[in-house]
C-alpha positions in Angstrom: 26.0 25.0 -11.9 28.2 24.9 -14.9 31.8 25.1 -14.5 34.7 25.2 -16.7 37.0 23.6 -14.4 37.7 20.0 -15.3 38.9 18.2 -12.5 40.0 14.2 -13.0 39.8 11.8 -10.1 42.6 9.6 -9.8 41.2 6.1 -9.1 43.8 2.8 -8.4 43.7 0.4 -11.2 41.7 -2.6 -10.5 43.6 -5.8 -9.7 42.2 -8.9 -11.0 40.9 -11.2 -8.3 41.6 -14.9 -8.5 38.0 -15.6 -9.2 38.2 -12.9 -11.6 41.0 -14.7 -13.9 39.4 -17.9 -13.8 36.3 -16.3 -14.9 38.3 -14.9 -17.9 39.5 -18.1 -18.4 36.6 -20.5 -18.1 33.4 -18.1 -18.2 30.4 -20.4 -17.2 32.5 -23.3 -17.3 33.9 -22.5 -13.7 31.0 -23.8 -10.9 31.5 -22.6 -7.4 29.5 -24.8 -4.5 29.5 -23.5 -1.5 29.2 -26.1 1.7 28.4 -24.7 5.3 30.1 -26.2 8.1 29.3 -26.1 11.5 32.1 -25.6 14.3 31.8 -26.2 17.9 32.1 -22.9 19.8 35.4 -23.9 21.4 36.1 -25.1 24.9 32.6 -24.8 26.4 31.3 -26.6 29.5 30.7 -30.1 29.1 27.0 -31.4 30.2 25.7 -27.8 30.1 22.3 -28.0 29.5 21.7 -24.4 27.7 22.7 -25.0 24.0 26.2 -23.7 23.0 26.6 -21.5 19.8 28.2 -22.9 16.9 30.4 -21.1 14.6 29.3 -21.1 10.8 32.0 -21.5 8.4 32.1 -22.2 4.7 33.9 -24.5 2.1 34.0 -24.1 -1.7 34.6 -26.6 -4.5 35.3 -25.2 -7.6 34.8 -27.3 -10.2 36.6 -26.7 -13.6 36.3 -28.8 -16.8 40.0 -30.3 -16.0 39.7 -30.8 -12.2 37.9 -30.0 -9.0 39.5 -28.3 -5.9 38.2 -27.5 -2.4 39.4 -24.5 -0.2 39.9 -24.3 3.5 36.9 -23.2 5.7 36.0 -19.2 6.2 33.8 -17.2 8.2 32.6 -15.7 4.5 31.3 -17.6 1.2 33.4 -15.1 -0.6 36.6 -15.9 1.0 36.0 -19.1 0.5 35.0 -18.8 -3.3 38.2 -16.8 -3.9 40.4 -19.4 -1.6 39.3 -22.0 -4.2 40.0 -20.0 -7.3 43.3 -19.0 -6.0 44.5 -22.7 -5.5 43.3 -23.8 -9.0 45.4 -20.9 -10.4 48.6 -22.3 -8.5 47.7 -25.9 -9.6 47.2 -24.3 -13.4 50.5 -22.8 -12.8 49.0 -19.4 -13.6 50.8 -16.2 -11.8 48.2 -13.9 -9.7 50.5 -10.8 -10.9 51.9 -10.2 -13.8 54.5 -7.5 -14.7 52.6 -5.2 -17.1 53.8 -6.2 -20.5 55.4 -3.8 -22.7 53.8 -2.5 -26.1 55.7 -5.1 -28.4 55.2 -8.1 -26.0 51.5 -7.1 -26.2 51.7 -7.2 -29.9 53.7 -10.6 -29.7 51.0 -12.0 -27.2 48.3 -10.8 -29.6 50.1 -12.1 -33.0 50.5 -15.4 -30.7 46.5 -15.3 -29.5 45.3 -15.0 -32.8 47.5 -17.7 -34.7 46.5 -19.7 -32.0 42.6 -19.8 -33.0 43.7 -21.0 -35.9 45.5 -24.5 -34.6 43.8 -28.1 -34.6 44.1 -27.9 -30.8 41.8 -25.0 -30.5 39.4 -26.3 -32.7 39.1 -29.3 -30.6 38.4 -27.2 -27.8 35.0 -26.0 -26.5 34.5 -22.1 -27.6 31.9 -19.8 -28.9 34.2 -19.4 -32.1 33.8 -23.4 -32.6 30.6 -22.9 -34.3 32.0 -20.1 -36.7 34.7 -22.8 -37.6 32.5 -25.0 -38.5 30.3 -22.8 -40.9 33.7 -21.8 -42.4 34.4 -25.6 -43.3 30.9 -25.8 -44.7 31.6 -23.3 -47.5 32.7 -24.7 -50.9 35.1 -23.1 -53.0 37.4 -20.0 -52.2 35.6 -19.2 -49.0 35.7 -22.7 -47.2 37.9 -22.2 -43.9 37.8 -18.2 -44.3 36.5 -16.7 -40.9 35.3 -13.0 -40.8 37.7 -10.8 -38.7 34.7 -9.1 -36.9 33.6 -12.6 -35.5 37.4 -13.0 -34.1 36.9 -9.7 -32.5 33.6 -10.3 -31.1 34.0 -13.6 -29.8 37.4 -14.0 -28.5 37.6 -12.1 -25.1 41.6 -12.8 -25.1 42.1 -10.8 -28.3 39.9 -7.9 -27.3 41.6 -7.4 -23.9 45.1 -7.2 -26.1 43.4 -4.7 -28.7 42.6 -2.4 -25.8 46.0 -3.0 -23.9 47.4 -1.6 -27.1 45.0 1.0 -27.8 42.3 1.8 -25.2 40.3 3.7 -28.5 39.4 -0.2 -29.5 37.2 -0.9 -26.8 34.8 1.7 -28.6 35.7 1.7 -31.9 35.1 -1.6 -33.8 36.8 -0.4 -36.8 40.2 0.0 -34.7 39.5 -3.4 -33.3 39.6 -5.0 -36.6 42.3 -3.0 -37.9 44.6 -4.0 -35.2 43.5 -7.6 -35.8 44.6 -7.4 -39.7 47.7 -5.8 -38.9 48.6 -8.8 -36.2 47.6 -11.4 -39.0 49.7 -9.8 -41.4 52.6 -10.3 -38.7 51.9 -13.9 -38.2 53.7 -16.8 -40.2 50.8 -19.0 -40.0 47.6 -17.3 -41.1 46.7 -15.1 -43.9 44.5 -12.2 -45.0 44.0 -10.5 -48.1 44.7 -6.9 -48.9 41.2 -4.7 -48.6 39.5 -8.2 -47.4 37.9 -8.8 -44.3 38.8 -12.6 -44.0 41.2 -14.1 -42.0 42.3 -18.1 -42.8 45.3 -20.5 -42.0 47.9 -20.8 -44.4 48.5 -24.4 -44.2 45.4 -26.8 -44.1 44.1 -28.0 -41.4 44.0 -31.9 -40.5 41.4 -33.6 -42.4 40.2 -35.1 -39.0 39.7 -32.0 -37.4 37.5 -31.0 -40.8 35.4 -33.8 -40.7 34.8 -33.6 -37.3 33.5 -29.8 -37.7 31.7 -31.2 -40.6 30.3 -33.6 -38.7 28.6 -31.7 -35.6 25.3 -30.9 -37.4 22.5 -28.9 -35.5 20.2 -31.1 -33.7 17.3 -29.2 -35.8 16.7 -30.4 -39.2 14.3 -27.6 -40.0 15.2 -23.6 -40.5 14.5 -21.5 -37.8 13.1 -17.7 -38.1 14.3 -15.3 -35.7 12.7 -12.0 -34.9 14.8 -9.0 -35.0 14.9 -5.0 -35.7 16.0 -3.3 -38.2 17.6 0.5 -37.1 17.4 3.1 -40.0 20.3 5.2 -39.9 18.1 8.3 -40.2 16.0 9.0 -36.9 13.1 10.1 -39.1 12.7 6.7 -40.3 10.8 4.4 -38.0 12.3 1.4 -36.6 10.5 -1.7 -38.1 10.7 -5.8 -37.4 12.5 -8.3 -40.0 12.6 -11.9 -39.5 15.9 -13.5 -40.3 15.3 -17.3 -41.7 17.9 -19.5 -41.6 18.3 -22.7 -42.5 20.0 -25.8 -40.8 22.5 -25.8 -43.6 23.2 -22.0 -43.6 25.3 -19.8 -41.8 23.6 -17.0 -39.8 25.8 -14.2 -40.5 25.4 -15.1 -44.5 21.7 -14.3 -44.0 22.5 -10.9 -42.1 24.8 -9.9 -44.7 21.8 -10.1 -47.4 19.6 -8.4 -45.0 22.2 -5.5 -44.8 22.8 -5.9 -48.6 26.6 -6.7 -48.7 28.4 -8.8 -50.9 29.6 -11.3 -48.2 29.5 -11.9 -44.2 33.3 -10.7 -43.9 31.5 -7.0 -44.5 29.2 -7.3 -41.7 30.7 -5.3 -38.4 29.2 -6.5 -35.1 29.3 -4.7 -32.0 29.9 -5.3 -28.2 26.7 -6.4 -26.7 24.0 -4.6 -26.0 22.4 -4.8 -22.3 24.1 -7.3 -20.4 27.6 -8.3 -20.9 26.9 -11.9 -21.5 24.0 -11.3 -23.5 24.5 -12.3 -27.3 22.2 -9.3 -28.5 24.5 -7.5 -30.6 23.9 -4.7 -33.6 24.9 -5.8 -37.1 26.0 -3.1 -39.5 27.9 -2.7 -42.9 32.0 -2.0 -42.9 33.3 0.5 -45.1 34.0 -0.5 -48.9 37.7 0.5 -48.6 38.6 0.8 -45.1 42.3 1.5 -44.1 42.9 -1.9 -43.0 46.4 -2.0 -44.2 49.3 -4.1 -42.3 51.7 -1.6 -42.7 50.0 1.2 -40.5 51.8 2.5 -37.2 49.7 2.5 -34.3 49.1 6.2 -34.5 47.6 5.9 -38.1 45.6 3.0 -36.7 44.0 4.6 -33.8 42.7 7.4 -36.4 40.7 4.8 -38.4 37.2 5.5 -37.8 36.1 5.7 -41.2 36.8 8.4 -43.5 34.6 9.4 -46.3 33.7 5.6 -46.9 31.6 5.4 -44.0 27.9 5.8 -43.6 26.4 8.8 -41.8 26.4 7.6 -37.9 23.5 5.8 -36.8 22.7 7.7 -33.7 20.0 5.4 -32.4 22.2 2.3 -32.6 25.4 4.4 -31.5 23.2 5.4 -28.3 22.1 1.5 -27.4 25.8 0.3 -27.8 28.1 2.8 -26.7 30.2 2.4 -29.9 30.0 4.3 -33.0 27.5 2.7 -35.4 27.2 3.5 -39.1 24.2 2.9 -41.6 21.2 1.0 -41.0 22.1 -1.8 -38.3 20.2 -4.8 -37.2 19.7 -5.7 -33.8 19.2 -9.5 -33.4 20.1 -12.0 -30.6 21.8 -14.7 -32.2 25.0 -16.4 -31.6 27.0 -19.4 -30.8 27.7 -20.2 -27.0 30.0 -22.8 -24.9 26.7 -24.4 -23.7 25.6 -25.7 -27.2 26.6 -26.5 -30.5 23.4 -25.4 -31.7 22.7 -21.8 -32.8 21.8 -20.3 -29.7 18.6 -17.3 -30.7 15.9 -15.2 -29.3 13.5 -12.9 -30.7 13.9 -9.2 -30.6 10.4 -7.7 -30.5 9.4 -4.2 -31.2 8.4 -3.5 -27.7 11.7 -5.0 -26.6 13.2 -2.5 -28.1 11.6 0.2 -26.9 11.6 -1.2 -23.3 15.6 -1.0 -23.7 15.2 2.3 -25.2 13.0 4.0 -22.4 15.3 2.0 -19.7 18.1 4.1 -20.7 16.8 7.2 -19.1 16.3 7.2 -15.2 12.4 7.7 -15.4 12.0 5.3 -17.8 14.2 2.6 -15.8 12.1 3.1 -12.5 9.0 2.4 -14.7 10.6 -0.5 -15.6 11.4 -1.6 -12.4 7.6 -1.1 -11.1 6.4 -2.9 -14.5 4.3 0.1 -14.7 5.3 2.3 -17.9 2.2 4.2 -18.0 1.5 4.8 -14.4 5.3 4.9 -12.3 6.9 7.8 -12.2 10.6 8.5 -10.4 9.6 9.8 -7.4 10.6 13.2 -6.0 11.7 12.1 -2.7 13.2 9.2 -1.0 11.2 9.3 2.6 11.6 5.7 4.1 13.3 2.3 2.8 10.0 0.7 4.0 7.7 2.9 1.8 10.0 3.1 -1.3 8.8 0.5 -4.3 11.0 -0.5 -7.2 14.8 -0.2 -7.6 16.4 2.2 -5.2 18.0 5.4 -6.3 21.3 4.2 -6.1 21.0 0.9 -8.0 19.2 3.4 -10.4 22.1 5.5 -10.7 24.6 2.5 -11.1 22.7 1.3 -13.7 22.3 4.1 -15.9 26.1 4.6 -15.4 26.7 1.0 -17.1 24.3 1.3 -19.9 25.8 4.5 -21.0 29.5 2.9 -20.7 30.5 5.3 -17.7 32.6 4.0 -14.5 30.2 3.5 -11.7 29.5 6.4 -9.8 31.7 7.8 -6.9 29.8 7.8 -3.8 31.3 9.2 -0.5 29.9 10.2 3.0 31.0 12.7 5.3 30.6 14.2 9.0 29.2 17.6 8.9 29.2 19.3 12.0 27.0 18.2 15.2 23.8 16.2 14.4 22.2 19.1 16.9 23.5 22.0 15.3 21.1 24.3 13.8 22.6 24.1 10.1 21.6 20.2 10.3 18.2 20.8 11.2 18.0 18.1 13.8 18.3 15.4 10.9 21.4 14.5 11.3 25.2 15.1 10.5 25.9 12.9 7.4 26.3 14.7 3.9 26.6 12.6 0.6 28.8 13.6 -2.4 28.2 12.0 -5.7 30.7 11.9 -8.8 29.7 10.9 -12.0 32.7 9.7 -14.0 33.6 8.8 -17.7 35.5 5.7 -18.5 38.5 8.2 -18.7 38.2 9.1 -15.2 37.2 12.6 -16.1 34.2 14.2 -14.1 30.8 14.7 -15.5 28.9 15.6 -12.8 29.3 15.9 -9.4 26.7 16.8 -6.6 26.8 17.2 -2.6 23.8 17.2 -0.4 22.6 20.3 1.0 20.7 18.4 4.1 22.2 16.5 6.5 20.9 12.6 7.5 21.6 10.5 10.2 22.2 7.3 8.3 24.8 7.3 5.3 22.4 5.0 3.4 19.7 7.6 3.6 22.1 10.4 2.5 23.3 8.0 -0.6 20.1 7.3 -1.9 18.6 11.0 -1.4 21.6 12.3 -3.5 21.4 9.5 -5.8 17.5 10.6 -6.6 18.7 14.3 -6.8 20.7 13.6 -9.8 18.8 11.0 -11.3 15.9 13.5 -11.4 17.9 16.0 -13.0 19.3 13.8 -15.5 15.9 12.9 -16.6 15.4 16.4 -17.2 18.3 17.4 -18.9 19.0 14.5 -21.3 16.4 15.5 -23.5 17.5 19.2 -23.8 19.9 20.2 -26.4 23.4 20.4 -25.8 23.7 24.1 -26.3 21.0 24.8 -23.6 22.9 22.6 -21.1 24.7 26.0 -19.8 21.2 27.7 -19.0 20.1 24.6 -16.5 23.1 23.7 -15.1 22.4 25.7 -11.9 19.6 23.9 -11.2 19.6 22.0 -7.7 23.3 22.6 -7.0 24.2 19.9 -9.5 27.8 20.6 -10.9 28.1 19.7 -14.5 31.2 20.0 -16.7 29.7 20.6 -20.2 32.2 19.3 -22.5 32.5 16.0 -20.8 28.8 15.7 -20.3 28.3 16.9 -24.1 30.8 14.0 -24.9 29.1 11.4 -23.3 25.2 12.2 -23.8 25.5 14.0 -27.2 23.2 11.6 -29.0 20.2 11.8 -26.2 18.7 15.0 -27.5 18.6 13.2 -31.2 17.1 9.8 -30.1 14.7 10.7 -27.0 12.7 13.4 -29.3 10.1 14.8 -26.9 6.3 14.2 -28.7 4.6 17.4 -28.8 1.1 16.4 -27.1 -2.3 17.4 -28.2 -4.6 19.3 -25.8 -8.1 17.7 -24.8 -10.6 20.5 -24.2 -13.2 18.2 -22.4 -14.5 19.5 -19.1 -14.2 17.7 -15.6 -16.8 16.8 -13.2 -16.7 15.3 -9.9 -20.0 13.9 -8.5 -22.5 16.9 -7.5 -19.7 19.4 -6.3 -19.8 22.1 -7.9 -16.1 23.0 -8.6 -14.0 25.1 -11.0 -11.9 22.4 -12.7 -10.3 24.3 -15.5 -7.0 25.1 -13.8 -6.8 21.7 -12.4 -7.1 20.3 -15.9 -4.1 22.4 -17.1 -2.2 21.4 -14.2 -2.6 17.7 -14.3 -3.6 16.7 -17.2 -6.9 15.1 -16.7 -9.5 15.8 -19.0 -12.4 13.7 -17.6 -13.2 12.1 -14.4 -16.1 9.9 -13.3 -16.0 8.1 -9.7 -18.1 5.1 -8.8 -19.2 3.7 -5.4 -20.0 5.0 -2.2 -17.6 7.1 -0.4 -16.3 4.7 2.6 -14.6 7.8 4.6 -11.1 6.4 4.1 -9.1 8.5 1.9 -5.5 8.6 0.9 -3.5 11.6 2.3 0.0 12.9 2.1 2.4 10.2 3.5 0.1 7.1 2.8 0.8 4.0 1.0 -2.0 3.4 -1.1 -2.6 0.3 -3.1 -4.5 0.5 -6.4 -5.7 -2.1 -9.3 -5.8 -0.4 -12.9 -6.2 -0.7 -16.4 -4.8 1.5 -19.0 -6.2 1.3 -23.0 -5.4 3.5 -25.6 -8.6 5.0 -27.2 -8.9 6.4 -30.8 -10.4 9.4 -32.0 -14.3 8.9 -31.3 -14.0 6.7 -28.2 -13.2 3.4 -29.6 -10.7 1.2 -27.7 -7.8 0.4 -29.7 -5.5 -1.8 -27.3 -5.2 -2.6 -23.6 -2.0 -1.6 -22.9 -1.2 -2.4 -19.0 -3.1 -3.6 -16.5 -2.1 -4.1 -12.4 -4.0 -6.3 -10.3 -2.1 -4.5 -7.3 0.1 -1.5 -7.7 1.2 0.2 -4.4 3.2 3.7 -3.9 3.3 6.5 -1.5 1.1 9.6 -1.9 3.0 12.9 -1.9 6.3 11.8 -3.6 5.3 11.9 -7.2 5.9 7.9 -7.5 3.1 8.2 -10.3 2.0 10.3 -13.1 0.1 13.4 -11.9 -3.3 12.6 -13.2 -3.0 9.3 -11.6 -2.5 11.0 -8.3 -5.0 13.3 -9.1 -7.6 11.3 -9.6 -6.9 9.0 -6.6 -6.8 11.6 -4.0 -10.3 12.3 -4.8 -11.4 8.8 -3.9 -11.6 6.3 -1.1 -11.2 2.7 -0.3 -13.3 0.7 -2.5 -14.3 3.4 -5.2 -13.4 3.3 -8.8 -12.9 5.5 -11.4 -12.3 6.5 -15.0 -10.3 9.4 -16.3 -9.0 10.2 -19.9 -5.5 11.7 -20.1 -3.2 13.0 -23.0 -0.8 10.0 -24.2 3.0 10.1 -23.5 5.7 10.1 -26.0 5.1 7.1 -28.5 8.0 5.2 -27.3 6.3 4.6 -24.0 3.2 3.4 -25.7 5.1 1.1 -27.6 7.3 -0.1 -24.7 3.8 -1.1 -22.6 2.0 -2.5 -25.7 4.1 -5.9 -25.6 2.9 -8.0 -28.6 0.8 -5.5 -30.0 3.7 -2.9 -30.3 4.1 -4.0 -34.4 0.8 -3.1 -35.1 0.6 0.0 -32.9 3.8 1.4 -34.4 2.3 2.2 -38.0 -0.7 4.3 -35.8 -0.6 7.9 -35.6 -1.5 9.2 -32.0 -2.7 12.3 -33.5 -6.6 12.4 -32.0 -5.7 9.5 -29.5 -6.1 9.4 -25.6 -5.3 7.4 -23.1 -8.3 5.9 -20.9 -7.3 4.9 -16.9 -9.7 2.5 -15.2 -8.6 2.8 -11.5 -9.9 1.2 -8.2 -8.4 1.9 -4.7 -7.7 -1.2 -2.9 -6.4 -0.5 0.5 -5.0 2.4 2.1 -2.4 2.4 4.6 -2.0 5.5 6.8 1.3 7.5 7.0 4.0 6.4 9.3 3.7 9.4 11.9 -0.4 8.6 12.0 0.2 4.9 12.8 2.5 6.3 15.5 0.0 8.7 17.0 -2.9 5.9 16.9 -0.7 3.4 18.5 0.5 6.0 21.2 -2.6 8.2 22.3 -6.1 7.6 22.7 -7.7 9.2 20.7 -4.9 9.7 18.5 -3.3 13.3 18.5 -5.1 14.7 15.3 -8.3 14.2 17.1 -7.1 15.7 20.3 -5.6 18.8 18.2 -9.4 19.3 16.9 -10.9 18.6 19.9 -8.7 21.3 21.6 -9.8 23.8 19.1 -13.3 23.0 19.3 -13.2 23.7 23.2 -11.7 27.3 22.2 -14.2 28.0 19.5 -17.1 27.2 21.8 -15.8 29.2 24.5 -15.1 32.1 22.5 -18.6 32.1 21.3 -16.9 32.5 17.7 -19.1 33.1 14.6 -16.5 33.2 11.7 -13.5 30.9 11.6 -10.5 30.5 9.1 -8.3 27.4 9.0 -4.9 28.2 7.8 -3.6 25.0 5.9 -6.8 23.4 6.0 -5.4 20.4 3.9 -8.3 18.0 3.1 -10.7 20.0 5.7 -10.4 17.6 8.8 -11.4 20.5 11.4 -13.8 21.9 8.8 -15.5 18.5 8.8 -15.6 18.2 12.6 -17.1 21.4 13.1 -20.1 20.0 11.0 -20.6 17.1 13.7 -21.3 19.2 16.9 -23.4 22.6 17.1 -21.5 25.7 17.6 -22.2 29.4 17.2 -20.1 29.3 14.1 -22.1 31.0 11.0 -19.3 31.2 8.2 -16.0 28.5 8.0 -13.1 29.6 5.8 -10.5 27.1 4.6 -6.7 28.0 2.7 -4.5 25.7 1.4 -1.9 25.5 -1.5 -2.9 22.1 -2.4 -6.0 22.2 -5.2 -6.3 18.5 -4.6 -6.5 18.4 -1.0 -9.3 21.2 -1.3 -11.3 19.2 -4.1 -11.4 16.3 -1.5 -12.6 18.9 1.4 -14.9 20.0 -0.9 -16.5 16.7 -1.5 -16.7 16.1 2.0 -18.2 19.2 3.2 -20.8 19.8 0.3 -23.1 17.0 1.1 -23.0 17.5 4.7 -23.7 21.2 4.6 -26.8 20.6 2.2 -28.2 18.0 4.3 -27.7 20.7 7.5 -29.9 23.4 5.5 -32.7 21.2 5.0 -35.4 23.0 7.3 -36.6 19.5 8.5 -33.0 18.8 9.8 -31.2 19.5 12.8 -29.7 22.6 12.0 -26.2 23.8 12.6 -25.8 27.4 12.2 -23.2 27.6 9.6 -24.7 30.3 6.7 -21.7 29.9 4.2 -18.4 28.3 3.7 -15.8 29.1 1.1 -12.2 27.0 0.1 -9.4 29.4 -1.1 -6.6 28.6 -2.8 -3.3 30.7 -1.6 -0.2 31.2 0.5 -0.9 31.7 4.3 2.3 33.7 3.9 0.1 36.2 1.5 -2.6 38.5 2.6 -6.2 38.5 1.3 -8.5 41.4 3.2 -11.6 39.1 2.7 -10.2 37.3 5.7 -9.6 40.3 7.7 -10.8 40.6 11.6 -12.3 36.6 11.7 -13.1 35.8 15.4 -10.7 32.6 15.4 -8.1 31.4 13.3 -6.6 27.8 13.1 -3.3 26.5 12.1 -2.8 22.8 13.3 0.6 21.3 12.2 1.2 23.4 9.3 4.3 25.6 9.9 6.8 22.9 10.3 6.0 21.9 6.5 7.1 25.3 5.8 10.9 26.7 6.0 11.5 28.3 9.1 11.7 31.9 7.5 8.2 31.2 6.0 7.0 30.2 9.5 8.4 33.8 10.9 6.8 35.8 7.9 3.2 33.6 8.2 3.4 34.9 12.2 3.8 38.7 11.2 1.3 38.6 8.3 -1.3 36.5 10.1 -1.1 38.8 13.7 -0.3 42.0 11.6 -2.7 41.8 8.7 -5.2 39.1 9.0 -5.7 40.1 12.9 -8.0 37.3 14.2 -9.4 37.7 17.6 -7.7 34.5 18.4 -4.9 32.2 16.8 -4.4 28.7 17.4 -1.3 27.1 16.2 -0.1 23.6 16.8 3.5 22.0 16.0 5.4 19.0 16.8 7.6 19.1 19.9 10.9 18.0 18.9 12.1 17.0 22.5 9.0 14.1 22.0 10.5 12.3 19.4 12.7 9.9 21.2 9.5 8.8 22.8 8.1 8.1 19.9 10.7 6.5 17.8 11.8 4.4 20.7 8.2 2.9 20.7 7.7 -0.2 18.7 4.5 -0.3 16.2 2.2 -3.1 16.2 1.8 -3.5 12.4 4.2 -3.3 9.4 7.3 -5.5 10.1 9.5 -3.5 8.2 8.3 -0.1 9.7 9.2 -2.0 13.2 12.3 -3.0 11.8 13.0 0.6 10.7 11.9 1.9 14.1 14.1 -0.4 16.2 17.3 0.1 14.2 17.1 4.1 13.6 18.3 6.8 15.7 16.1 9.0 17.8 15.5 12.7 16.8 14.3 12.2 13.2 11.6 14.4 11.8 8.4 12.7 12.0 7.4 13.3 8.5 9.8 13.6 5.7 8.0 16.9 4.4 8.8 18.7 7.6 11.5 21.3 7.0 11.9 21.7 10.8 10.7 20.9 14.1 11.1 22.8 17.3 11.8 22.2 20.9 9.3 24.2 23.3 12.1 26.9 23.7 12.3 27.6 20.1 8.4 27.0 19.7 7.9 29.5 22.8 10.6 32.0 21.4 8.8 32.4 18.2 5.1 32.6 19.4 6.4 35.4 22.2 8.2 37.3 19.5 5.5 37.8 17.1 2.8 38.5 20.0 5.2 41.0 21.3 5.5 42.7 18.0 2.1 42.7 17.2 0.2 43.4 20.6 -1.0 39.9 21.3 -1.0 37.8 24.4 -0.1 34.2 24.3 -0.4 30.8 26.1 1.0 27.5 25.9 -0.3 24.4 26.1 -0.7 21.1 24.1 -2.0 17.8 23.5 -0.5 14.1 24.2 1.2 14.2 27.3 0.9 15.7 30.3 2.1 19.4 31.4 5.1 19.7 33.7 6.2 16.2 33.1 9.2 15.7 30.6 9.6 15.9 27.8 6.2 18.0 27.5 3.5 17.6 25.0 4.0 15.6 21.8 1.9 18.2 20.0 2.7 21.6 21.3 0.2 24.6 21.1 0.1 28.4 21.3 -3.2 30.6 21.6 -3.0 33.9 20.9 -5.2 36.6 21.9 -5.7 40.1 20.5 -5.1 43.2 23.1 -6.6 45.8 20.5 -10.3 45.8 20.0 -11.5 45.1 16.4 -11.6 47.3 13.8 -14.1 47.2 10.8 -11.7 48.5 8.2 -8.4 46.7 7.4 -5.7 48.6 9.4 -3.4 49.5 6.4 -6.4 49.9 3.9 -5.3 46.9 2.1 -8.1 45.3 0.1 -5.9 43.0 -1.9 -7.7 39.5 -2.8 -4.8 37.1 -4.1 -6.8 34.1 -3.0 -8.8 32.3 -5.7 -12.1 30.4 -4.7 -12.0 27.0 -5.3 -15.5 26.2 -3.7 -18.2 28.0 -2.3 -21.4 27.1 -0.5 -24.3 29.3 1.0 -27.4 28.1 2.7 -29.4 30.7 0.4 -28.2 28.6 -2.6 -28.6 25.3 -1.1 -32.4 26.4 -0.2 -33.0 27.4 -3.6 -31.7 24.1 -5.2 -34.5 22.3 -2.6 
C-alpha cells in the first residue's frame, strides 16, 4: 500500500558503552580474554554424596598497549567485558559521559585533532596514517611531507566523527568532509594548505630524527607487488573490467591509483568509505573536481552545499550504489592500505567474481543465494515453515544485513499479543503478531509491514514477517521508481515512495533485468506420453532426461531432499564453455520455493539414486559471473546469446515431512495408509465402477487401487499441481500397461485420466461418478473455499458416495507432545513448542470434531445427502477422537443420466490419459 503520510519513528540516541569507547580509541589493539571461574553453590551439606551444583562465573582481562586490567566476576561474559573496559577508562581518566559539545567546541576539537596528526608525538605512535606519512617523507622536492587531505579524512576515525558532529551530511558526502577539513586546517596555526589544492602539511619542519625513523621503515618486501582491482566506468553501458595496480617497493600506492585515474597527483584522488565490512580496506577511488569549492572562508551552510557543481563528473551509479555515497566519474575498487597490524602495505586482490558476488549480495534473493553458496540453484524461499527445515541465513538476519549494506538503520521488529490463541481469527496458530519498520538513517519510515496471521512463537512471527518484506523487496527494487505506486498494495506492505525512492533510486539502473531467450525444444520423460508444452513455459525447463530405475522413494511437499548437482554453461550448438557451480550435498525443503523452479520441477519427477540432466535459460549475466569464480574475467567478454545452462542432478536422500514422520512413529500402519485402506473398503463394499479422487496429488490412492482387485473400470485424478500430476502419471502408466497384458493377472480398469484443475470448479465429464474421494485436501484450502467445494461436489458433481478426510485439530496435543525417534533438531523443536500448532505449514485451517461435523452436516442437508462420521488413528468414543476424521456422504436421490443443470462445461485440462485399447494396440 502506497501512502503519502510520512511517519517518523523517534529513537533514543545510542549511548556508547565502555567497550565501544575503548574500541574507538584502540580498535583491534584492545584484547579481551575471558576466564571461567567455578564458585561453590553456597552453604551446602558437608559430606553429601550427591554432587552439588557450582555457579559458573566469568572474569575478563583487558590488555591494552599501555597496561592490562582485570574485572570482578560476573554471571555473564559481556558484563565482565564491560566492567574491564570501564575500569580501563577510569585508569585512563576518560569520562564515560560527556556533555554535548557546542558547534564551536566541536570545531576547536577538529582543529586540535588535525593539528595533532602532524606532531612528532603522533608520528611516533601506531596508526594507519603512519604509512602515509612515511610515503610523504620519501618524496623529493616540493611534495615532501605533504599528505593528501582525502587520506586524513579516510584513515582517522576521530576526524570523521567530529566532521559528522558538525555536519551529519559529511558521512555520505566525501566532498563535504574534505571541505570541513580544509577549513579546519586554515584555522590552525601549525599546519598549512594551498588555495585550490588538496594537500595539508606542517608549517615547521618535523624533527630530523622522526623523518629519518620513518624513512628507515622500509617494506620487508623488496619486490614490486601486483594488486588486482576493478575499474567501474561511470557509464552503466560500459562493462566493469579488471586492472592491475603495480606498486614497486619504493612507490606510494596512491600515486599508482592516481595514474590509473589519469589525475595529476594523488591529492586529486577521492576515497570512499569502506565497501562491505566496516573493518575492510576495500574502498572506491575516484577523481576530485579540478576546481572544487574548498576555500577556508566558507560558512557551514555554504560548505553543506558542497556536492560538486558543474565541475563534477557525472554520477557513477554502480560505484555510488556500492558505497552509499555519491561517487563521480570512473572509479577503481581496490583492497589496499596501511593498518595498525603491520608497517607493510596491506593488499588483497578484488576479482571480477568478487565484484559480482558483492553486487548480487545487495539484493535479498542474491544474499540468500550467497548464504547457501548456491548462486545458480538456490532461491529465497516463499515460506518459513520450521527452524529445523530452514537452510542458509535466517530471514531476520538477511533483512538486517540488507539494511546495513544499503546504509539504513537496523530494522525495527516489534511483537505483540493479538487476541486469544483460540479465537477463530487466529486460526488456532497462536496470538503473536510482528510489525517491521525499515528506517532510513534519518529515522524516516521507508517500509512498514504487519503480519496478517498470528503465531505461537515470537521468533516465528519475526522470521515470517522478515521473509515477507525480503520477498517484496526482491521484486520491487528492480522496478523503475515511477511504477512503485502501482505495486505498493501487494501483500499488505506499506511503502512511503518519497523515502523509498531516495534510498533505492540507483537500484533499477544497476540491477538491469536481462531479457531471456526462449527455447523451443521439447521435453520427454521416459515412456510416459505427457503434454509438456505448458510445463515448459511455466518452469523454464527445456529438456529433461532421467537415468536409473525408479526406487519408489520420491520427494513430496515438506520433505527435505538432499541432492548433488553440477551446472555448466553451454554454448550454441551444445559445446561446454565452463563448469560454473558444483555441490556434493545440497539440502532443501520441497514446496517452499527454496530452489529455482526448473530444478524443483526436475527433482519432483525423480526418486532416490536417480540422476537427471536438463537445460534451462540462463539468468542475468551478473549471476553467471558471480558463480564463475576465476573464469569470470574470460566469461565477461562472452555474449550469452544462444547460451544455456545444463544441470546434472542426482537425488541422494529424502527425509519425509515432519507430519509423515510423526504419523509413522505413532501409528502402525501410518495414517496415510490407514486412510487409503478405509477408502478401499468403501470402494469394494459399494461395488463402484467409477472413481474420481479430488486433490489426487502424486496419485497415492490411485496407485493403491492397482494393487488390489476391485470392480473399478475408470479412475480419474484432479489436482492443481502439474508436478504432482506428472509424478502420478509416471507411477500409473507402467502399472496400467502391464495390467492390460492379456497374459497378466488382470485388473478391471479400462481407462484412467489425470486432469489439471481446481476442485472448486465444475467439469461435466466428472458428473455422476460412483464414488469420490478427497483425502487430507480441504485443510490446504481457505475455509470459504472448503465450503464452496462441499457445495460444488454435492450439487454439481453428484457422486453416489463421497469420502472426505481432514486432520482432527483436537488430536494435535497428542502428536506434538510425543517425541520423535529421529532428527535431533526436530525433537528439540517438538519438546520446546507449545501444543495446537497445525500439522503442516501449508494448512490454512484445522477443524475440531464439532467444526467438521457442522460443515459436513450443513452441506449434506443442503444437497439431499446423508452423512456418517468415522476416522482412523484412534478409537471411537475415546478422547480426543480420531487423529484423522472422516465423513462419508451418500446420495439420497437416484442418479440422473444428464447433469442436473444441463451444464456441459469442461474446464479441466487433460494432463495424461490411458486406456486399455490404446495399450493393447501398442502391444
